N, C-alpha and C positions, 0 to 999 in steps of 0.2 A: 190064177196067180198073176198073169199078165194084165188082167183087167183091174187088179187092185192097185198096182203101181201108179197109174195116172191119177187115181183118186188121192193116193198118199201124197204125190207131188203137189196136187192142187191144194190139199190141206196145209202143207208146209209153206206153199207160196202165200196163202191167205194169212197164215200165222206171221210170216215175215212182213207182210204189208200192214198188219194190224198194230205195229209198233206205234206208240203214241207220238213220240218225237225222237229225234236223233241228237246226239251230243256234238257240239262243235269242238274243234281243237282247243280253243280258249276255255270253254266250259270244263273240258276234261283236265287240262293243266291246272285250272283253279282248284278243282277237286283234289288233285295230287298235292298241291301246295298246302292245302288245309288238312289233309288226312294222312299223308305218308310220313312215317317217323323219321325218314331220312332228313327231312328239312328241319325237324325238331332238333336232331343231332347237330346240324350245321349252326342253328341259332344258339344252342347251348355251348358249342365250341367258341363262338364269338363272345358270349357272356363270360365264359371262363377266362378268356384273354383279358377282359376288362377287370375281372376280379384279380387276376394275376398281376396287373399293373398296380392295383391298390396294395396288394400284399408286398410287392417289391418296394413300396414307399414306406413301409412300416419301420424301417431303420431310423427314421427321423423322430419316432416317438420317444418320450421319456422312459428310461428303464430304471426301476427302483430296486435296490438291494438292501437288505437289513440282516443283522446278525446279533446274537447275544451269547456270551460265554461267561462261565463262572468257574474259578479255580479255587479249590478249598485245600490249602496247605498252611504252612507257617504264615504266608502272606496271602490272605483271602482277597482274591481279585475278581471283580465283576466288570465286564466290558460290554457296552452296547454301541453298535455302529449302524448308521443308515447312510446310504448314498444314492444319488440320482444322476443319471448321465443322459445327454442328448447330443445327437449329431445334427449340425446345421446343414440342411440340404444344399443351399446355394454356395456355401463356402467350403464345406468339408470340415469345418472346425468342430471340436468336441468341447462341450461345456459340462462340467461335473460339479456337483455340490456334495459335500461330505460333512457329516456331523458324528462326533463320538463322545461318549461319556465313560470314563474309567474310574473305578472306586477301589481303593486298597485299604485293608484293615490289618494292622500288626500290633499286637499287644494292647488292644483297646484304642490305638491311635488310628483315626480314619482320615484319609486324604483322598481327594478327587480331582479329576482334571476334565474340563469341558472344552472341546476343540470344534470349531466350525471353519470350513474353508470353501472357497470357490476357485476353480481352475479353468483356464481357457487355453486350448491348444490349436494353433492355426498352421495347416500345412502350407509351405512356401514353394515346394517343387513337386515332389511326387504327391499325387492326389490333390493337386491344387484345384480349388473350386469344387471339391468333392467329386472329381472325375471318376474315381474307382468306386466310390460309395454309390454313385448314381447309375452304375453299369446295369444292374438288374432292372431298375426302373426304366431305363432307356430301352433295353431289349424288350421289356414288356410292352412299351408303347409301340415299338416297331411291330411286335407280334400282333397287336390289335389291327394295324393296317394290313398285315399279312392275312389275318383271319377274314377280314372284310372282303378282300379281293378273292380269296380262296372260296368263300361262301358263294359269291356270285358265279365264279367259274364252275364250281361243282354243281350248282343249281342248273346252269346252262347245259352242262354235259348230261346231267340226269334227264332234264326235260327234252333235250335233243334226242336221246335214245328212246324215250317213250313216244315222242312224236313219230319217230320212224316206225315204232311198233303200231301206232295208229294208222300209218300209211299201209302197213302190212294188213291191218284189219280191214281197211277200206278195199284193198285188193282182194282179200279173202271174201268179202261181201260180194264183190263183183264176180269173182270166180264161181262162187256158189250159185249166183243167179244165172250165169252163163251155162254152167254144167247142168243146172236144173232144166233150163230150156233145151240144152243139147239132149238130155235124156228123154224129154217129151217128144222131140222130133225122132229120136231113135226108136221109141216105142211105136210111133205111127208108122215108121218105115218097116218095123218088124211085123206089124199087123198086115201091111201090104204084102210082105214076103209070104206070110201065112196064106193069104188068099191066093197068091200066085202059085204056091206049092199045091194047094187044093185043086187048082185048075191046070196043073202040070205046065205052068208057064216058066217055072224055074226048076232046077234039079235040087236034090237034097244037099249037095255041097254048098250051093249058093245060099240055101236057107240056113245052114249051119254057120256060114260066115256072118249072116245077119244076126243070128243068135249070139255069136261071140261079140259082135259090135254092141249088142244090147247089154251084155254082162259088163263089158268094159265101160260103157256109159254109166251104168249103175255104180260101179266101183269109183269112177271119177267123181260122181256126185256125192257119194258117201264120204270119200276122202276130203272133198272140199268142205262138207258139213263138219267133219271132225276138226279140220284146221281152223275153221271159223269158230267153233265152240271153244276150242282150247285157247284161242286168242282172246275171246270174250272173257273167259274165266280169268286169265292172267291179268288183263287190263282192268277188269272190274275189281279184282282183289286189291290191286295196287291203289286204286282210288277210293276203295271202300264204298262201292255202289253195287246195286243189284245187277246180276248178269243179264237179266232181261232188258235192262236199260242201256246195256253196252252196245249201242248202235252208233256208229260214227258218221257224221256228216262231213265229208271231205271230197273236194273236187279234184280227182286224180288228174284231170286233163287241163287244169289251169296252168297257163304259161306265165313265167316270171321274167321280168327284165333284169338280167344280171349284168351289171357293168363291171368290167375288170378293173379292180382297184390297183393303185400303185403300192405294191407290198412294202417297198422301202419307206414310204411315208407313214403307213398305218402300223408298221411293225412295232415301233417303240410304244405305241398306245395300247397294244393288245395286252390282255390280262396275263397271258403266259409270260410276257416280257416284264410286266409290272411285278410279278412274283419274283422273278430273278433279281430285279433291281432292289426289291425289299430285302431279299436274302443278302445282297451285297451290302446294304446299309447295316445289317446286323453284324456281318463279318468285320466290316470296317470299324464299327463301334467297339467290338471286342478287341480288335487289333490296337485301337487307340489306348485302351487300358493296359494291354500287354506291353506296349512301348513305354507307357508311363511308369510301369513298375520297374523298368530298368534304370530309372533315374534315382539319385540319392534321396533318401527321406530326410527332409529338413523341416522341423516343426518349431515354430516360435510359440513359447508358452508364457502365460501370465498367471499369477496366483495371489490370492489374498486370504489370510487366515487370522482367526482370533483364538486366543487361548486364555483360559481362566481357571483358577483353582478354588475349591470349596469342599466343605464336608458333605454337602448334598448336591443334587443335580442343579437346582435353581441358584444356589450360591455360586456355582461355576460361571454364571453369566455376568457376575459383578467383578469389577477389578480385572477386566480382561486386557491382554496385550495384543496389539495388531502387528501382523507381519505381511510383507509383500515380497514377491519374488518374480524374477523374469529370467528366462534362459532360452537357449537354442539347443535342440536335440538333433543330432546328425547321425544317420546310420546308412551304411552302404555294404551290402553283403558281398563277400569275395567269391568270385567264380559263379556267376549267375547262369549256370548251365541249364537249369530247368526253365527259367524265364526265357532264355534264348531259344530253347527248343520249342516252347509254346508259341513263340513268335514265328518260327520257321513253319510250324504246323498251320498257323493262321495264313501265312503267305501261300502255302500249298492249297489251302481251301479256297482262297481267292482265285488262284490260277485255275483250279478245277471248275470253279463257277464261271469264269470267263470262257473256258472251253465249252462248257455246257451251253452258255448263251449263244456262242457261234453255231453250235450244232442245232439248237432250237431255231435260230434265224434261218439256217439253210433248209431245215425240214419244213418250217412253216411257209417259207416262200415257195418251195416246191409243191407243198400241199395246196396252197391257194391257186397256183398256176394249173395244177392237174385238175382240180375241181372245176375251175372255170371252163377248161376244155371239155371235161366230161358233161357239164351242164349244157354247153352249146351243142355237143354231139348228140346228146339224148333228146334235146329239144328238136333238132333237125330230124332225128330218127322218128320221134313221135309225130311230127308233121307228115312224114312219109307214110307211116302206118295209118294215120288218119285218112290219107288219100286212098290207101289200100282198102280200108273199111268202106269208104264211099263207093269204090268200084265194086266191092262185094255186095253192097246194098243195091247198087244199080243192077247187078246180075240177078239178084233175088226179085227185083221189080220186073225185069224183063221175063224171067221164068214164070212169075205169077201171072203176067199178062198172057203169055202163051197158054198157060193152064186154063185160065178163064175163057180163052177163045178156042179151047179144045185143040190147040196146036202143040201142047207139051204134055208131060206126064208128071204125076205126083212125086215119084221117086226122084226125078231130077230137081224138082222144086225143093224138096226136102234136103237134098245134097247141097244145093246152093245156100240154103238157110244154115245148115251146119257149118259150111265153109265160112259163112259170115260170122258165126259165133266164135269159131277158132281165130278169125282175124281180130275180132273184138278182144278176145283173151290176150293175144299177143300185144295188141295196142295198150291194154290195161297194164300189163307187166312192164312194158317200156315206160309208160307214164309213171308207174310207181317208182321205178329206178330213177327217173328224172326228178321226182319230188324228193326222194331221199337224198340225192346229191345236192339239191338246192338247200335242204336243211343242214347238211354237213358243211356246205360253203358258208352259210350265214353263221353257223356256230363257230367256224374257224376264224372268222373276222369279227366275232363278238357282236353280231347284229341279230341274234335270234330272240333274245329277251327284250 
């Protein structure tokens, strides 16, 4: 049993080394952008906002209405009506065209009336320049900007989380390699213990301790393999690639020059603040219409109509009389309680948004400052752990020289090699934490994508 394990480890090691190529972070994120449905949802949401704007503008189309009625009694009456109406987007005016033909028959005597009219109504105070008519279209336009910023922000958050998982994968690869090497050394150390037990150089309790160490090394290696496999499966499924190709090329020990930014100056340009500003634009535009609805409705109207009589439809177009009319319509509802309450709700929404903005500003500044300190601390810690790895390597070198010159023993050499592996593992974990904090910092200040 003990002689099979080294062969198994060797096969696994060769299998790991036989990978054709490793993916870079950019290659993996490109695969995510092309294959993950999350980004399709984001693009469709943005397209839906564009369609929503077009839908909101449909109020400017011509609307056509027609009707036909017939009454059969002593006075046989037939009436046909058709009308078309259009709202002028820039002015809020309403243009309507109307045409009707009515025919009466009584005791064989037939009379008909043909009427055509055009009317124009222009708001002078409430809804001036079509302010209220354009509300939905203006909100839809603001929503397009909101969707654009949201798509970039959500993309960055998603990519940031997956890059951190890639760092976890790079660490898992490093851990599996270290624990594999650790198991190989433990097996060699166990074989030495077996030989010593045979020659009565150690007692049974020492041998059992070595056996326990072997079992723990096997468990650690198997656990590291399990973690690595699960991460490969997760990340491969997300990007729709083969699990066997899910090997990441990532330098855990790369150091980055992080310059502390002036949070006060960059804060207004961050997407999280842009989203709040866009939301404020929407609320202010809604409030503008709410305030406008409190004004009196004053509409200046003009009309021109023609009217002619005839026994049939076409005769009604001859001998027509023309009429024109002009007037002012004024209306003002008494006790506008609902409109006032809607305006109060609008003010409350703006106040809540202002409070949320202050909260986001405080949290973002604190987050930026904390991440800068963490990155600096982890970088210094990583440099110290690198020095510790170097010292451990020097110890291995010295013990190896002693062993080669017959001044040391194999067990001590193996112990220093295992200590070196544990130091490398701690160094890798510190490096992974450092890289994750760098990603979080860049994502927070919108510099990841």
